[in-house]
One Martini backbone bead per residue (centre of mass of N, CA, C, O) as a GRO file, in nm:
protein
   87
    1MET     BB    1   3.171  -2.196   2.228
    2THR     BB    2   2.947  -2.395   2.066
    3ASP     BB    3   2.796  -2.720   2.015
    4ASN     BB    4   2.584  -2.589   1.836
    5PRO     BB    5   2.569  -2.548   1.494
    6ALA     BB    6   2.313  -2.367   1.461
    7LEU     BB    7   2.446  -2.123   1.633
    8SER     BB    8   2.704  -2.095   1.412
    9SER     BB    9   2.532  -1.974   1.201
   10ARG     BB   10   2.508  -1.779   0.888
   11TYR     BB   11   2.300  -1.526   0.740
   12LEU     BB   12   2.326  -1.386   0.408
   13CYS     BB   13   2.184  -1.078   0.265
   14ARG     BB   14   2.218  -0.938  -0.079
   15GLY     BB   15   2.004  -0.883  -0.289
   16HIS     BB   16   2.058  -1.181  -0.482
   17ALA     BB   17   2.206  -1.284  -0.225
   18PHE     BB   18   2.242  -1.610  -0.051
   19VAL     BB   19   2.409  -1.706   0.257
   20VAL     BB   20   2.567  -1.986   0.418
   21VAL     BB   21   2.753  -2.011   0.727
   22GLY     BB   22   2.994  -2.277   0.804
   23LYS     BB   23   3.117  -2.573   0.903
   24ALA     BB   24   3.243  -2.833   0.698
   25SER     BB   25   3.302  -3.048   0.941
   26GLN     BB   26   2.991  -3.048   0.974
   27PRO     BB   27   2.705  -3.226   0.904
   28PHE     BB   28   2.492  -3.001   0.936
   29PHE     BB   29   2.596  -2.850   0.665
   30VAL     BB   30   2.673  -3.102   0.434
   31ASP     BB   31   2.425  -3.260   0.429
   32PRO     BB   32   2.219  -3.333   0.150
   33GLU     BB   33   1.955  -3.423   0.326
   34THR     BB   34   1.966  -3.310   0.658
   35GLY     BB   35   2.105  -3.057   0.619
   36LEU     BB   36   2.157  -2.733   0.532
   37LEU     BB   37   2.208  -2.796   0.237
   38GLY     BB   38   1.940  -2.944   0.181
   39GLN     BB   39   1.755  -2.718   0.279
   40PHE     BB   40   1.853  -2.504   0.083
   41ARG     BB   41   1.795  -2.657  -0.186
   42HIS     BB   42   1.488  -2.694  -0.130
   43GLN     BB   43   1.350  -2.448   0.019
   44TYR     BB   44   1.495  -2.184  -0.084
   45PHE     BB   45   1.455  -2.235  -0.381
   46VAL     BB   46   1.144  -2.222  -0.381
   47VAL     BB   47   1.112  -1.941  -0.261
   48ASN     BB   48   1.276  -1.796  -0.489
   49LEU     BB   49   1.097  -1.891  -0.721
   50ILE     BB   50   0.841  -1.750  -0.632
   51ALA     BB   51   0.958  -1.463  -0.637
   52HIS     BB   52   1.028  -1.464  -0.937
   53PHE     BB   53   0.735  -1.505  -1.045
   54GLN     BB   54   0.616  -1.257  -0.910
   55LYS     BB   55   0.790  -1.048  -1.055
   56ALA     BB   56   0.704  -1.128  -1.343
   57ALA     BB   57   0.401  -1.065  -1.303
   58LEU     BB   58   0.438  -0.763  -1.232
   59MET     BB   59   0.575  -0.683  -1.499
   60LEU     BB   60   0.341  -0.765  -1.683
   61PHE     BB   61   0.127  -0.584  -1.554
   62SER     BB   62   0.280  -0.321  -1.614
   63GLU     BB   63   0.264  -0.342  -1.921
   64TRP     BB   64  -0.045  -0.345  -1.942
   65LEU     BB   65  -0.085  -0.069  -1.805
   66VAL     BB   66   0.071   0.102  -2.009
   67VAL     BB   67  -0.106   0.036  -2.253
   68ALA     BB   68  -0.376   0.134  -2.137
   69ILE     BB   69  -0.287   0.430  -2.072
   70SER     BB   70  -0.184   0.506  -2.362
   71GLN     BB   71  -0.496   0.477  -2.478
   72LEU     BB   72  -0.579   0.709  -2.297
   73ASP     BB   73  -0.837   0.969  -2.323
   74VAL     BB   74  -0.980   1.199  -2.109
   75HIS     BB   75  -1.138   1.372  -2.348
   76ASP     BB   76  -1.254   1.089  -2.436
   77LEU     BB   77  -1.536   0.909  -2.381
   78ASP     BB   78  -1.473   0.640  -2.531
   79SER     BB   79  -1.197   0.591  -2.396
   80VAL     BB   80  -1.301   0.575  -2.105
   81ARG     BB   81  -1.496   0.339  -2.147
   82ALA     BB   82  -1.285   0.136  -2.251
   83PHE     BB   83  -1.109   0.145  -1.998
   84LYS     BB   84  -1.328   0.049  -1.791
   85ARG     BB   85  -1.381  -0.230  -1.962
   86GLY     BB   86  -1.091  -0.335  -2.080
   87ALA     BB   87  -1.038  -0.280  -2.409
   0.00000   0.00000   0.00000
């Protein structure tokens, strides 16, 4: 067993879940300001929030692309021109 609590921590990630495991008796893990709990709440929350907004933006772009392609008729020259211009 190591004396360094940082070496005894485990990070588990699966799907939408992210968990940090460590001894609750050590301040390194449970200190809300300087411990891993505070770091998790501040830094990892922001990183996951950025990823959430990025996914939302990609989904919105996907919807716009579906609408644009559904209005495209490759056999109609005016439709192709409008698609190229982004109309």
